[in-house]
C-alpha positions as CSV (number, residue, x, y, z in Angstrom):
1,X,-35.8,-35.1,-13.6
2,X,-33.0,-36.0,-11.2
3,X,-30.5,-34.2,-13.4
4,X,-32.3,-30.9,-12.9
5,X,-32.0,-30.9,-9.1
6,X,-28.9,-29.9,-7.2
7,X,-28.3,-30.5,-3.5
8,X,-26.2,-28.9,-0.8
9,X,-25.8,-30.7,2.5
10,X,-25.0,-28.7,5.6
11,X,-23.7,-30.5,8.7
12,X,-23.6,-28.7,12.0
13,X,-21.2,-30.0,14.6
14,X,-23.2,-29.4,17.8
15,X,-20.0,-29.8,19.9
16,X,-18.6,-26.7,18.1
17,X,-19.9,-23.5,19.7
18,X,-20.1,-21.5,16.4
19,X,-21.9,-24.3,14.5
20,X,-24.3,-24.9,17.4
21,X,-25.0,-21.2,17.7
22,X,-25.7,-20.9,14.0
23,X,-28.0,-23.9,13.9
24,X,-29.9,-22.6,16.9
25,X,-30.3,-19.2,15.3
26,X,-31.6,-20.7,12.1
27,X,-34.0,-23.1,13.9
28,X,-35.3,-20.2,16.0
29,X,-35.8,-17.9,13.0
30,X,-37.5,-20.6,10.9
31,X,-39.9,-21.3,13.7
32,X,-42.6,-23.9,13.3
33,X,-44.2,-22.3,10.2
34,X,-41.7,-23.6,7.7
35,X,-39.1,-26.2,7.2
36,X,-35.5,-25.3,8.1
37,X,-34.4,-26.1,4.5
38,X,-37.0,-23.7,3.0
39,X,-36.0,-21.0,5.5
40,X,-32.2,-21.3,4.7
41,X,-33.0,-21.2,0.9
42,X,-35.1,-18.1,1.4
43,X,-32.5,-16.4,3.6
44,X,-29.7,-17.2,1.1
45,X,-31.8,-15.8,-1.7
46,X,-32.6,-12.6,0.2
47,X,-28.9,-12.2,1.2
48,X,-27.7,-12.6,-2.4
49,X,-30.4,-10.2,-3.7
50,X,-29.4,-7.5,-1.2
51,X,-25.8,-8.0,-2.0
52,X,-26.5,-7.6,-5.7
53,X,-28.6,-4.5,-5.1
54,X,-25.9,-3.0,-3.0
55,X,-23.3,-3.6,-5.7
56,X,-25.6,-2.0,-8.3
57,X,-26.2,1.0,-6.0
58,X,-22.5,1.4,-5.5
59,X,-21.9,1.4,-9.2
60,X,-24.7,3.9,-9.7
61,X,-23.3,6.1,-6.9
62,X,-19.8,6.1,-8.5
63,X,-21.3,7.0,-11.9
64,X,-23.2,9.9,-10.3
65,X,-20.1,11.2,-8.6
66,X,-18.1,11.1,-11.8
67,X,-20.8,13.0,-13.7
68,X,-21.1,15.6,-10.9
69,X,-17.3,16.1,-10.9
70,X,-17.2,16.5,-14.6
71,X,-20.0,19.0,-14.6
72,X,-18.4,21.0,-11.7
73,X,-15.1,21.1,-13.7
74,X,-16.9,22.2,-16.9
75,X,-18.9,24.9,-15.1
76,X,-15.7,26.1,-13.3
77,X,-13.9,26.4,-16.5
78,X,-16.8,28.4,-18.0
79,X,-16.7,30.7,-15.0
80,X,-12.9,31.2,-15.3
81,X,-13.3,32.0,-19.0
82,X,-16.1,34.5,-18.3
83,X,-13.9,36.2,-15.6
84,X,-10.9,36.3,-17.9
85,X,-13.1,37.7,-20.7
86,X,-14.5,40.3,-18.3
87,X,-11.1,41.4,-17.2
88,X,-10.2,42.7,-20.7
89,X,-13.5,44.7,-21.0
90,X,-13.6,46.3,-17.6
91,X,-11.3,49.2,-17.0
92,X,-10.3,49.4,-13.4
93,X,-8.8,52.8,-12.5
94,X,-5.2,52.4,-11.2
95,X,-4.4,54.8,-8.4
96,X,-1.6,57.1,-9.6
97,X,1.2,57.9,-7.3
98,X,0.5,61.1,-5.6
99,X,3.2,63.7,-5.9
100,X,5.3,63.7,-2.8
101,X,6.1,67.0,-1.3
102,X,9.8,67.9,-1.6
103,X,10.4,68.3,2.1
104,X,8.9,64.9,3.2
105,X,10.9,62.5,1.1
106,X,14.1,60.9,2.3
107,X,17.3,61.6,0.4
108,X,19.0,58.7,-1.4
109,X,22.4,59.5,0.2
110,X,23.4,61.8,3.0
111,X,26.8,63.3,3.7
112,X,26.4,63.9,7.4
113,X,23.9,63.0,10.1
114,X,21.6,65.7,11.5
115,X,22.6,67.1,14.9
116,X,19.8,65.3,16.7
117,X,21.0,61.9,15.5
118,X,24.7,62.5,16.2
119,X,24.0,63.1,19.9
120,X,22.0,59.8,20.0
121,X,24.9,58.0,18.4
122,X,27.4,59.4,20.9
123,X,25.1,58.2,23.8
124,X,24.9,54.7,22.4
125,X,28.6,54.3,21.7
């Protein structure tokens, strides 16, 4: 029977502020309803269970994020495919160049400046 039991001994140095503070917190939380040993065991068990649950939740959260990202990418690719397929079937009228009236278009080259511009150039120079 003695082989089935394990023991952990905790010593608190009451001259050390951190040890003393921790011991006082444990003693106050345990109160008079239970032994300090039973309280520490229960607190450790709760802490480890919470830590384990948090790790499981983190793993679950990461799995959900991965699945959502994959689904978003897949749906996005389907949308792009549908849009590309629709582009070939829809005819969008292209606006044709309107005929420019002969008098309003600029010439490619000009031999001499109009009289109005030559007077401006004389003023500038």
